[in-house]
PDBQT receptor file of N, H, CA, C and O in Angstrom, charges set to zero:
ATOM      1  N   UNK A   1     -85.996-113.933 -18.974  1.00  0.00    +0.000 N 
ATOM      2  CA  UNK A   1     -85.027-113.247 -19.582  1.00  0.00    +0.000 C 
ATOM      3  C   UNK A   1     -85.063-111.583 -19.488  1.00  0.00    +0.000 C 
ATOM      4  O   UNK A   1     -85.885-111.069 -20.246  1.00  0.00    +0.000 OA
ATOM      5  N   UNK A   2     -84.532-110.964 -18.925  1.00  0.00    +0.000 N 
ATOM      6  H   UNK A   2     -83.864-111.382 -18.309  1.00  0.00    +0.000 HD
ATOM      7  CA  UNK A   2     -85.035-109.672 -18.839  1.00  0.00    +0.000 C 
ATOM      8  C   UNK A   2     -84.835-108.646 -20.191  1.00  0.00    +0.000 C 
ATOM      9  O   UNK A   2     -84.037-108.758 -21.122  1.00  0.00    +0.000 OA
ATOM     10  N   UNK A   3     -85.465-108.012 -20.035  1.00  0.00    +0.000 N 
ATOM     11  H   UNK A   3     -86.113-107.922 -19.279  1.00  0.00    +0.000 HD
ATOM     12  CA  UNK A   3     -85.554-107.091 -21.206  1.00  0.00    +0.000 C 
ATOM     13  C   UNK A   3     -84.846-105.448 -20.637  1.00  0.00    +0.000 C 
ATOM     14  O   UNK A   3     -85.232-104.605 -19.828  1.00  0.00    +0.000 OA
ATOM     15  N   UNK A   4     -83.449-105.592 -21.690  1.00  0.00    +0.000 N 
ATOM     16  H   UNK A   4     -83.136-106.277 -22.347  1.00  0.00    +0.000 HD
ATOM     17  CA  UNK A   4     -83.259-104.334 -22.056  1.00  0.00    +0.000 C 
ATOM     18  C   UNK A   4     -83.608-102.950 -22.638  1.00  0.00    +0.000 C 
ATOM     19  O   UNK A   4     -84.214-103.126 -23.695  1.00  0.00    +0.000 OA
ATOM     20  N   UNK A   5     -83.460-101.631 -22.354  1.00  0.00    +0.000 N 
ATOM     21  H   UNK A   5     -82.968-101.488 -21.495  1.00  0.00    +0.000 HD
ATOM     22  CA  UNK A   5     -83.994-100.088 -23.736  1.00  0.00    +0.000 C 
ATOM     23  C   UNK A   5     -83.237 -99.605 -23.474  1.00  0.00    +0.000 C 
ATOM     24  O   UNK A   5     -82.808 -99.321 -22.356  1.00  0.00    +0.000 OA
ATOM     25  N   UNK A   6     -82.603 -99.221 -25.241  1.00  0.00    +0.000 N 
ATOM     26  H   UNK A   6     -82.951 -99.452 -26.150  1.00  0.00    +0.000 HD
ATOM     27  CA  UNK A   6     -81.751 -98.808 -25.492  1.00  0.00    +0.000 C 
ATOM     28  C   UNK A   6     -81.934 -97.362 -26.690  1.00  0.00    +0.000 C 
ATOM     29  O   UNK A   6     -82.734 -97.586 -27.599  1.00  0.00    +0.000 OA
ATOM     30  N   UNK A   7     -81.419 -96.315 -26.704  1.00  0.00    +0.000 N 
ATOM     31  H   UNK A   7     -80.769 -96.133 -25.966  1.00  0.00    +0.000 HD
ATOM     32  CA  UNK A   7     -81.896 -95.586 -27.022  1.00  0.00    +0.000 C 
ATOM     33  C   UNK A   7     -80.495 -95.052 -27.861  1.00  0.00    +0.000 C 
ATOM     34  O   UNK A   7     -79.304 -94.993 -27.554  1.00  0.00    +0.000 OA
ATOM     35  N   UNK A   8     -81.243 -94.716 -29.021  1.00  0.00    +0.000 N 
ATOM     36  H   UNK A   8     -82.210 -94.764 -29.271  1.00  0.00    +0.000 HD
ATOM     37  CA  UNK A   8     -80.913 -94.873 -30.531  1.00  0.00    +0.000 C 
ATOM     38  C   UNK A   8     -80.082 -92.838 -30.370  1.00  0.00    +0.000 C 
ATOM     39  O   UNK A   8     -80.489 -91.679 -30.459  1.00  0.00    +0.000 OA
ATOM     40  N   UNK A   9     -79.348 -93.255 -30.218  1.00  0.00    +0.000 N 
ATOM     41  H   UNK A   9     -79.018 -94.196 -30.145  1.00  0.00    +0.000 HD
ATOM     42  CA  UNK A   9     -78.461 -91.436 -31.112  1.00  0.00    +0.000 C 
ATOM     43  C   UNK A   9     -78.700 -90.496 -32.195  1.00  0.00    +0.000 C 
ATOM     44  O   UNK A   9     -78.761 -89.278 -32.364  1.00  0.00    +0.000 OA
ATOM     45  N   UNK A  10     -78.810 -91.582 -32.858  1.00  0.00    +0.000 N 
ATOM     46  H   UNK A  10     -78.761 -92.571 -32.720  1.00  0.00    +0.000 HD
ATOM     47  CA  UNK A  10     -79.183 -90.497 -34.223  1.00  0.00    +0.000 C 
ATOM     48  C   UNK A  10     -80.607 -90.431 -34.784  1.00  0.00    +0.000 C 
ATOM     49  O   UNK A  10     -80.766 -89.596 -35.674  1.00  0.00    +0.000 OA
ATOM     50  N   UNK A  11     -81.669 -91.160 -34.424  1.00  0.00    +0.000 N 
ATOM     51  H   UNK A  11     -81.539 -91.838 -33.700  1.00  0.00    +0.000 HD
ATOM     52  CA  UNK A  11     -83.143 -91.038 -34.495  1.00  0.00    +0.000 C 
ATOM     53  C   UNK A  11     -83.463 -90.855 -32.870  1.00  0.00    +0.000 C 
ATOM     54  O   UNK A  11     -84.508 -90.222 -32.716  1.00  0.00    +0.000 OA
ATOM     55  N   UNK A  12     -82.990 -91.148 -31.934  1.00  0.00    +0.000 N 
ATOM     56  H   UNK A  12     -82.141 -91.662 -32.059  1.00  0.00    +0.000 HD
ATOM     57  CA  UNK A  12     -83.591 -90.480 -30.759  1.00  0.00    +0.000 C 
ATOM     58  C   UNK A  12     -85.098 -91.974 -29.927  1.00  0.00    +0.000 C 
ATOM     59  O   UNK A  12     -85.720 -91.964 -28.865  1.00  0.00    +0.000 OA
ATOM     60  N   UNK A  13     -85.087 -92.768 -30.856  1.00  0.00    +0.000 N 
ATOM     61  H   UNK A  13     -84.581 -92.776 -31.719  1.00  0.00    +0.000 HD
ATOM     62  CA  UNK A  13     -85.676 -93.651 -30.446  1.00  0.00    +0.000 C 
ATOM     63  C   UNK A  13     -85.393 -94.964 -29.439  1.00  0.00    +0.000 C 
ATOM     64  O   UNK A  13     -84.416 -95.713 -29.449  1.00  0.00    +0.000 OA
ATOM     65  N   UNK A  14     -86.303 -94.989 -28.765  1.00  0.00    +0.000 N 
ATOM     66  H   UNK A  14     -87.097 -94.382 -28.757  1.00  0.00    +0.000 HD
ATOM     67  CA  UNK A  14     -86.068 -95.918 -27.818  1.00  0.00    +0.000 C 
ATOM     68  C   UNK A  14     -86.575 -97.637 -28.268  1.00  0.00    +0.000 C 
ATOM     69  O   UNK A  14     -87.729 -98.030 -28.095  1.00  0.00    +0.000 OA
ATOM     70  N   UNK A  15     -85.325 -98.617 -28.933  1.00  0.00    +0.000 N 
ATOM     71  H   UNK A  15     -84.388 -98.298 -29.074  1.00  0.00    +0.000 HD
ATOM     72  CA  UNK A  15     -85.964-100.029 -29.069  1.00  0.00    +0.000 C 
ATOM     73  C   UNK A  15     -85.500-100.680 -27.473  1.00  0.00    +0.000 C 
ATOM     74  O   UNK A  15     -84.710-100.240 -26.638  1.00  0.00    +0.000 OA
ATOM     75  N   UNK A  16     -86.483-102.080 -27.482  1.00  0.00    +0.000 N 
ATOM     76  H   UNK A  16     -87.125-102.438 -28.160  1.00  0.00    +0.000 HD
ATOM     77  CA  UNK A  16     -85.916-102.504 -26.583  1.00  0.00    +0.000 C 
ATOM     78  C   UNK A  16     -85.743-104.642 -26.737  1.00  0.00    +0.000 C 
ATOM     79  O   UNK A  16     -86.027-105.591 -27.468  1.00  0.00    +0.000 OA
ATOM     80  N   UNK A  17     -85.364-104.434 -25.993  1.00  0.00    +0.000 N 
ATOM     81  H   UNK A  17     -85.134-103.663 -25.399  1.00  0.00    +0.000 HD
ATOM     82  CA  UNK A  17     -84.062-106.649 -26.719  1.00  0.00    +0.000 C 
ATOM     83  C   UNK A  17     -84.027-107.141 -25.070  1.00  0.00    +0.000 C 
ATOM     84  O   UNK A  17     -83.894-106.592 -23.977  1.00  0.00    +0.000 OA
ATOM     85  N   UNK A  18     -84.181-108.188 -25.472  1.00  0.00    +0.000 N 
ATOM     86  H   UNK A  18     -84.289-108.634 -26.360  1.00  0.00    +0.000 HD
ATOM     87  CA  UNK A  18     -84.316-109.002 -24.104  1.00  0.00    +0.000 C 
ATOM     88  C   UNK A  18     -83.395-109.973 -24.574  1.00  0.00    +0.000 C 
ATOM     89  O   UNK A  18     -83.388-110.589 -25.640  1.00  0.00    +0.000 OA
ATOM     90  N   UNK A  19     -82.208-110.032 -23.092  1.00  0.00    +0.000 N 
ATOM     91  H   UNK A  19     -82.214-109.531 -22.226  1.00  0.00    +0.000 HD
ATOM     92  CA  UNK A  19     -80.766-110.296 -23.225  1.00  0.00    +0.000 C 
ATOM     93  C   UNK A  19     -80.504-111.092 -21.899  1.00  0.00    +0.000 C 
ATOM     94  O   UNK A  19     -80.451-110.542 -20.799  1.00  0.00    +0.000 OA
ATOM     95  N   UNK A  20     -80.341-112.470 -22.109  1.00  0.00    +0.000 N 
ATOM     96  H   UNK A  20     -80.384-112.917 -23.003  1.00  0.00    +0.000 HD
ATOM     97  CA  UNK A  20     -79.672-113.418 -21.216  1.00  0.00    +0.000 C 
ATOM     98  C   UNK A  20     -78.375-112.152 -20.418  1.00  0.00    +0.000 C 
ATOM     99  O   UNK A  20     -77.525-111.468 -20.989  1.00  0.00    +0.000 OA
ATOM    100  N   UNK A  21     -78.665-112.244 -19.157  1.00  0.00    +0.000 N 
ATOM    101  H   UNK A  21     -79.355-112.799 -18.693  1.00  0.00    +0.000 HD
ATOM    102  CA  UNK A  21     -77.270-111.936 -18.584  1.00  0.00    +0.000 C 
ATOM    103  C   UNK A  21     -76.113-112.086 -19.245  1.00  0.00    +0.000 C 
ATOM    104  O   UNK A  21     -75.205-111.339 -19.608  1.00  0.00    +0.000 OA
ATOM    105  N   UNK A  22     -76.377-113.297 -19.320  1.00  0.00    +0.000 N 
ATOM    106  H   UNK A  22     -77.115-113.904 -19.026  1.00  0.00    +0.000 HD
ATOM    107  CA  UNK A  22     -74.702-113.830 -20.916  1.00  0.00    +0.000 C 
ATOM    108  C   UNK A  22     -74.505-112.701 -21.261  1.00  0.00    +0.000 C 
ATOM    109  O   UNK A  22     -73.703-111.835 -20.909  1.00  0.00    +0.000 OA
ATOM    110  N   UNK A  23     -75.557-112.771 -22.222  1.00  0.00    +0.000 N 
ATOM    111  H   UNK A  23     -76.208-113.474 -22.508  1.00  0.00    +0.000 HD
ATOM    112  CA  UNK A  23     -75.409-111.794 -23.588  1.00  0.00    +0.000 C 
ATOM    113  C   UNK A  23     -74.840-109.898 -22.738  1.00  0.00    +0.000 C 
ATOM    114  O   UNK A  23     -73.861-109.152 -22.727  1.00  0.00    +0.000 OA
ATOM    115  N   UNK A  24     -76.053-109.957 -22.253  1.00  0.00    +0.000 N 
ATOM    116  H   UNK A  24     -76.848-110.563 -22.262  1.00  0.00    +0.000 HD
ATOM    117  CA  UNK A  24     -75.979-108.666 -21.696  1.00  0.00    +0.000 C 
ATOM    118  C   UNK A  24     -74.021-108.362 -21.444  1.00  0.00    +0.000 C 
ATOM    119  O   UNK A  24     -73.381-107.502 -22.049  1.00  0.00    +0.000 OA
ATOM    120  N   UNK A  25     -73.443-109.350 -20.397  1.00  0.00    +0.000 N 
ATOM    121  H   UNK A  25     -73.962-110.049 -19.906  1.00  0.00    +0.000 HD
ATOM    122  CA  UNK A  25     -72.136-108.869 -19.804  1.00  0.00    +0.000 C 
ATOM    123  C   UNK A  25     -71.433-109.375 -20.790  1.00  0.00    +0.000 C 
ATOM    124  O   UNK A  25     -70.365-109.759 -20.312  1.00  0.00    +0.000 OA
ATOM    125  N   UNK A  26     -71.500-109.672 -22.462  1.00  0.00    +0.000 N 
ATOM    126  H   UNK A  26     -72.367-109.360 -22.850  1.00  0.00    +0.000 HD
ATOM    127  CA  UNK A  26     -71.333-109.334 -22.712  1.00  0.00    +0.000 C 
ATOM    128  C   UNK A  26     -70.415-108.388 -24.181  1.00  0.00    +0.000 C 
ATOM    129  O   UNK A  26     -69.419-108.467 -24.900  1.00  0.00    +0.000 OA
ATOM    130  N   UNK A  27     -71.610-107.547 -23.911  1.00  0.00    +0.000 N 
ATOM    131  H   UNK A  27     -72.420-107.483 -23.328  1.00  0.00    +0.000 HD
ATOM    132  CA  UNK A  27     -71.396-105.724 -24.077  1.00  0.00    +0.000 C 
ATOM    133  C   UNK A  27     -71.585-106.211 -26.045  1.00  0.00    +0.000 C 
ATOM    134  O   UNK A  27     -70.803-105.989 -26.969  1.00  0.00    +0.000 OA
ATOM    135  N   UNK A  28     -72.904-106.894 -26.044  1.00  0.00    +0.000 N 
ATOM    136  H   UNK A  28     -73.539-107.075 -25.293  1.00  0.00    +0.000 HD
ATOM    137  CA  UNK A  28     -73.505-106.599 -27.773  1.00  0.00    +0.000 C 
ATOM    138  C   UNK A  28     -73.626-105.324 -27.657  1.00  0.00    +0.000 C 
ATOM    139  O   UNK A  28     -73.547-104.599 -26.665  1.00  0.00    +0.000 OA
ATOM    140  N   UNK A  29     -73.943-104.967 -29.400  1.00  0.00    +0.000 N 
ATOM    141  H   UNK A  29     -74.006-105.556 -30.206  1.00  0.00    +0.000 HD
ATOM    142  CA  UNK A  29     -73.967-104.201 -29.801  1.00  0.00    +0.000 C 
ATOM    143  C   UNK A  29     -75.424-104.136 -30.094  1.00  0.00    +0.000 C 
ATOM    144  O   UNK A  29     -75.976-105.058 -30.695  1.00  0.00    +0.000 OA
ATOM    145  N   UNK A  30     -76.076-103.067 -29.685  1.00  0.00    +0.000 N 
ATOM    146  H   UNK A  30     -75.629-102.319 -29.196  1.00  0.00    +0.000 HD
ATOM    147  CA  UNK A  30     -77.967-103.254 -30.036  1.00  0.00    +0.000 C 
ATOM    148  C   UNK A  30     -77.892-102.160 -31.143  1.00  0.00    +0.000 C 
ATOM    149  O   UNK A  30     -77.340-101.063 -31.054  1.00  0.00    +0.000 OA
ATOM    150  N   UNK A  31     -78.730-102.821 -32.471  1.00  0.00    +0.000 N 
ATOM    151  H   UNK A  31     -79.178-103.712 -32.543  1.00  0.00    +0.000 HD
ATOM    152  CA  UNK A  31     -79.281-102.290 -33.404  1.00  0.00    +0.000 C 
ATOM    153  C   UNK A  31     -80.581-101.597 -33.428  1.00  0.00    +0.000 C 
ATOM    154  O   UNK A  31     -81.646-102.028 -32.987  1.00  0.00    +0.000 OA
ATOM    155  N   UNK A  32     -80.308-100.253 -34.108  1.00  0.00    +0.000 N 
ATOM    156  H   UNK A  32     -79.442 -99.903 -34.466  1.00  0.00    +0.000 HD
ATOM    157  CA  UNK A  32     -81.974 -99.833 -33.274  1.00  0.00    +0.000 C 
ATOM    158  C   UNK A  32     -82.998-100.408 -34.462  1.00  0.00    +0.000 C 
ATOM    159  O   UNK A  32     -82.903-100.788 -35.629  1.00  0.00    +0.000 OA
ATOM    160  N   UNK A  33     -83.681-100.297 -33.796  1.00  0.00    +0.000 N 
ATOM    161  H   UNK A  33     -83.758 -99.988 -32.848  1.00  0.00    +0.000 HD
ATOM    162  CA  UNK A  33     -85.319-101.321 -35.080  1.00  0.00    +0.000 C 
ATOM    163  C   UNK A  33     -86.005-100.639 -36.028  1.00  0.00    +0.000 C 
ATOM    164  O   UNK A  33     -86.805-100.961 -36.907  1.00  0.00    +0.000 OA
ATOM    165  N   UNK A  34     -85.267 -99.110 -35.469  1.00  0.00    +0.000 N 
ATOM    166  H   UNK A  34     -84.617 -98.848 -34.756  1.00  0.00    +0.000 HD
ATOM    167  CA  UNK A  34     -86.617 -98.081 -36.420  1.00  0.00    +0.000 C 
ATOM    168  C   UNK A  34     -85.711 -97.288 -37.448  1.00  0.00    +0.000 C 
ATOM    169  O   UNK A  34     -86.142 -96.610 -38.381  1.00  0.00    +0.000 OA
ATOM    170  N   UNK A  35     -84.243 -97.509 -37.082  1.00  0.00    +0.000 N 
ATOM    171  H   UNK A  35     -83.894 -98.059 -36.324  1.00  0.00    +0.000 HD
ATOM    172  CA  UNK A  35     -83.259 -96.864 -38.088  1.00  0.00    +0.000 C 
ATOM    173  C   UNK A  35     -82.137 -97.647 -38.878  1.00  0.00    +0.000 C 
ATOM    174  O   UNK A  35     -81.609 -97.673 -39.990  1.00  0.00    +0.000 OA
ATOM    175  N   UNK A  36     -82.082 -98.325 -37.539  1.00  0.00    +0.000 N 
ATOM    176  H   UNK A  36     -82.511 -98.303 -36.636  1.00  0.00    +0.000 HD
ATOM    177  CA  UNK A  36     -80.838 -99.712 -38.434  1.00  0.00    +0.000 C 
ATOM    178  C   UNK A  36     -79.802 -99.273 -37.394  1.00  0.00    +0.000 C 
ATOM    179  O   UNK A  36     -79.593-100.183 -36.591  1.00  0.00    +0.000 OA
ATOM    180  N   UNK A  37     -78.991 -98.018 -37.124  1.00  0.00    +0.000 N 
ATOM    181  H   UNK A  37     -79.161 -97.279 -37.776  1.00  0.00    +0.000 HD
ATOM    182  CA  UNK A  37     -77.947 -97.716 -36.296  1.00  0.00    +0.000 C 
ATOM    183  C   UNK A  37     -77.482 -98.426 -34.980  1.00  0.00    +0.000 C 
ATOM    184  O   UNK A  37     -78.166 -98.720 -34.000  1.00  0.00    +0.000 OA
ATOM    185  N   UNK A  38     -75.647 -98.706 -35.289  1.00  0.00    +0.000 N 
ATOM    186  H   UNK A  38     -75.091 -98.467 -36.085  1.00  0.00    +0.000 HD
ATOM    187  CA  UNK A  38     -75.894 -99.206 -34.022  1.00  0.00    +0.000 C 
ATOM    188  C   UNK A  38     -74.959 -98.246 -32.770  1.00  0.00    +0.000 C 
ATOM    189  O   UNK A  38     -74.058 -98.589 -32.004  1.00  0.00    +0.000 OA
ATOM    190  N   UNK A  39     -75.774 -96.698 -33.033  1.00  0.00    +0.000 N 
ATOM    191  H   UNK A  39     -76.506 -96.419 -33.655  1.00  0.00    +0.000 HD
ATOM    192  CA  UNK A  39     -74.884 -96.046 -32.208  1.00  0.00    +0.000 C 
ATOM    193  C   UNK A  39     -75.968 -95.730 -31.471  1.00  0.00    +0.000 C 
ATOM    194  O   UNK A  39     -76.760 -94.846 -31.800  1.00  0.00    +0.000 OA
ATOM    195  N   UNK A  40     -76.100 -96.666 -30.088  1.00  0.00    +0.000 N 
ATOM    196  H   UNK A  40     -75.457 -97.384 -29.821  1.00  0.00    +0.000 HD
ATOM    197  CA  UNK A  40     -77.024 -96.869 -29.265  1.00  0.00    +0.000 C 
ATOM    198  C   UNK A  40     -75.988 -96.774 -28.460  1.00  0.00    +0.000 C 
ATOM    199  O   UNK A  40     -74.805 -96.679 -28.786  1.00  0.00    +0.000 OA
ATOM    200  N   UNK A  41     -76.706 -96.817 -26.796  1.00  0.00    +0.000 N 
ATOM    201  H   UNK A  41     -77.667 -96.894 -26.531  1.00  0.00    +0.000 HD
ATOM    202  CA  UNK A  41     -76.723 -96.664 -25.729  1.00  0.00    +0.000 C 
ATOM    203  C   UNK A  41     -77.505 -97.156 -24.852  1.00  0.00    +0.000 C 
ATOM    204  O   UNK A  41     -78.560 -97.551 -25.349  1.00  0.00    +0.000 OA
ATOM    205  N   UNK A  42     -77.383 -97.351 -23.284  1.00  0.00    +0.000 N 
ATOM    206  H   UNK A  42     -76.526 -97.030 -22.880  1.00  0.00    +0.000 HD
ATOM    207  CA  UNK A  42     -78.108 -97.823 -22.877  1.00  0.00    +0.000 C 
ATOM    208  C   UNK A  42     -79.274 -97.272 -21.994  1.00  0.00    +0.000 C 
ATOM    209  O   UNK A  42     -78.894 -97.143 -20.830  1.00  0.00    +0.000 OA
ATOM    210  N   UNK A  43     -80.697 -96.874 -22.203  1.00  0.00    +0.000 N 
ATOM    211  H   UNK A  43     -81.006 -96.979 -23.148  1.00  0.00    +0.000 HD
ATOM    212  CA  UNK A  43     -81.720 -95.899 -21.571  1.00  0.00    +0.000 C 
ATOM    213  C   UNK A  43     -82.254 -96.433 -20.147  1.00  0.00    +0.000 C 
ATOM    214  O   UNK A  43     -82.567 -97.591 -19.873  1.00  0.00    +0.000 OA
ATOM    215  N   UNK A  44     -82.276 -95.458 -19.424  1.00  0.00    +0.000 N 
ATOM    216  H   UNK A  44     -82.022 -94.516 -19.646  1.00  0.00    +0.000 HD
ATOM    217  CA  UNK A  44     -82.682 -96.284 -18.054  1.00  0.00    +0.000 C 
ATOM    218  C   UNK A  44     -83.800 -95.363 -17.375  1.00  0.00    +0.000 C 
ATOM    219  O   UNK A  44     -83.689 -94.497 -16.509  1.00  0.00    +0.000 OA
ATOM    220  N   UNK A  45     -84.918 -95.847 -18.066  1.00  0.00    +0.000 N 
ATOM    221  H   UNK A  45     -85.009 -96.551 -18.770  1.00  0.00    +0.000 HD
ATOM    222  CA  UNK A  45     -86.443 -95.234 -17.828  1.00  0.00    +0.000 C 
ATOM    223  C   UNK A  45     -87.210 -95.826 -16.870  1.00  0.00    +0.000 C 
ATOM    224  O   UNK A  45     -86.632 -96.601 -16.109  1.00  0.00    +0.000 OA
ATOM    225  N   UNK A  46     -88.431 -95.630 -16.724  1.00  0.00    +0.000 N 
ATOM    226  H   UNK A  46     -88.901 -95.000 -17.342  1.00  0.00    +0.000 HD
ATOM    227  CA  UNK A  46     -89.051 -96.640 -16.191  1.00  0.00    +0.000 C 
ATOM    228  C   UNK A  46     -88.352 -97.469 -15.606  1.00  0.00    +0.000 C 
ATOM    229  O   UNK A  46     -87.296 -97.795 -16.149  1.00  0.00    +0.000 OA
ATOM    230  N   UNK A  47     -88.726 -98.072 -14.305  1.00  0.00    +0.000 N 
ATOM    231  H   UNK A  47     -89.584 -97.807 -13.863  1.00  0.00    +0.000 HD
ATOM    232  CA  UNK A  47     -88.687-100.106 -13.787  1.00  0.00    +0.000 C 
ATOM    233  C   UNK A  47     -89.629 -99.541 -12.775  1.00  0.00    +0.000 C 
ATOM    234  O   UNK A  47     -89.837 -98.461 -12.223  1.00  0.00    +0.000 OA
ATOM    235  N   UNK A  48     -90.222-101.059 -12.778  1.00  0.00    +0.000 N 
ATOM    236  H   UNK A  48     -90.053-101.937 -13.226  1.00  0.00    +0.000 HD
ATOM    237  CA  UNK A  48     -91.277-101.534 -11.456  1.00  0.00    +0.000 C 
ATOM    238  C   UNK A  48     -90.663-102.352 -10.480  1.00  0.00    +0.000 C 
ATOM    239  O   UNK A  48     -89.622-102.980 -10.670  1.00  0.00    +0.000 OA
ATOM    240  N   UNK A  49     -91.176-102.341  -9.660  1.00  0.00    +0.000 N 
ATOM    241  H   UNK A  49     -92.022-101.830  -9.506  1.00  0.00    +0.000 HD
ATOM    242  CA  UNK A  49     -90.175-103.794  -8.451  1.00  0.00    +0.000 C 
ATOM    243  C   UNK A  49     -91.242-103.857  -7.572  1.00  0.00    +0.000 C 
ATOM    244  O   UNK A  49     -91.952-103.041  -6.985  1.00  0.00    +0.000 OA
ATOM    245  N   UNK A  50     -91.100-105.715  -7.694  1.00  0.00    +0.000 N 
ATOM    246  H   UNK A  50     -90.523-106.378  -8.171  1.00  0.00    +0.000 HD
ATOM    247  CA  UNK A  50     -92.007-106.139  -7.338  1.00  0.00    +0.000 C 
ATOM    248  C   UNK A  50     -91.213-106.872  -5.591  1.00  0.00    +0.000 C 
ATOM    249  O   UNK A  50     -90.056-107.260  -5.431  1.00  0.00    +0.000 OA
ATOM    250  N   UNK A  51     -92.481-106.826  -4.434  1.00  0.00    +0.000 N 
ATOM    251  H   UNK A  51     -93.421-106.511  -4.564  1.00  0.00    +0.000 HD
ATOM    252  CA  UNK A  51     -91.360-107.588  -3.434  1.00  0.00    +0.000 C 
ATOM    253  C   UNK A  51     -92.609-108.218  -3.141  1.00  0.00    +0.000 C 
ATOM    254  O   UNK A  51     -93.711-108.200  -3.690  1.00  0.00    +0.000 OA
ATOM    255  N   UNK A  52     -91.972-108.984  -1.761  1.00  0.00    +0.000 N 
ATOM    256  H   UNK A  52     -91.077-108.999  -1.315  1.00  0.00    +0.000 HD
ATOM    257  CA  UNK A  52     -93.073-109.841  -0.834  1.00  0.00    +0.000 C 
ATOM    258  C   UNK A  52     -92.972-109.661   0.304  1.00  0.00    +0.000 C 
ATOM    259  O   UNK A  52     -92.960-110.497   1.207  1.00  0.00    +0.000 OA
ATOM    260  N   UNK A  53     -92.884-108.458   0.361  1.00  0.00    +0.000 N 
ATOM    261  H   UNK A  53     -92.894-107.779  -0.373  1.00  0.00    +0.000 HD
ATOM    262  CA  UNK A  53     -92.625-107.552   2.007  1.00  0.00    +0.000 C 
ATOM    263  C   UNK A  53     -93.416-105.911   1.865  1.00  0.00    +0.000 C 
ATOM    264  O   UNK A  53     -93.494-105.035   1.004  1.00  0.00    +0.000 OA
ATOM    265  N   UNK A  54     -93.809-106.089   2.979  1.00  0.00    +0.000 N 
ATOM    266  H   UNK A  54     -93.745-106.801   3.678  1.00  0.00    +0.000 HD
ATOM    267  CA  UNK A  54     -94.079-104.196   2.538  1.00  0.00    +0.000 C 
ATOM    268  C   UNK A  54     -92.823-103.336   3.032  1.00  0.00    +0.000 C 
ATOM    269  O   UNK A  54     -91.865-103.451   3.795  1.00  0.00    +0.000 OA
ATOM    270  N   UNK A  55     -93.541-102.158   1.911  1.00  0.00    +0.000 N 
ATOM    271  H   UNK A  55     -94.320-102.066   1.291  1.00  0.00    +0.000 HD
ATOM    272  CA  UNK A  55     -92.070-101.431   1.257  1.00  0.00    +0.000 C 
ATOM    273  C   UNK A  55     -92.301-100.444   2.515  1.00  0.00    +0.000 C 
ATOM    274  O   UNK A  55     -91.224 -99.849   2.562  1.00  0.00    +0.000 OA
ATOM    275  N   UNK A  56     -93.163 -99.902   3.637  1.00  0.00    +0.000 N 
ATOM    276  H   UNK A  56     -94.037-100.385   3.599  1.00  0.00    +0.000 HD
ATOM    277  CA  UNK A  56     -92.559 -98.649   4.642  1.00  0.00    +0.000 C 
ATOM    278  C   UNK A  56     -92.467 -99.188   5.605  1.00  0.00    +0.000 C 
ATOM    279  O   UNK A  56     -92.051 -98.602   6.604  1.00  0.00    +0.000 OA
TER     280      UNK A  56
């Protein structure tokens, strides 16, 4: 199950949630685990890519 990061627009902290693709497509409102606000948006920070072939 993929992990997504959401940033709280109130307290500016990041919450990580694990959602299935179906749950993500439904557009669930993610609640901040720090302050309880639902004023969140998806945060695109660092990501890791794995490959079975050379990337050069």
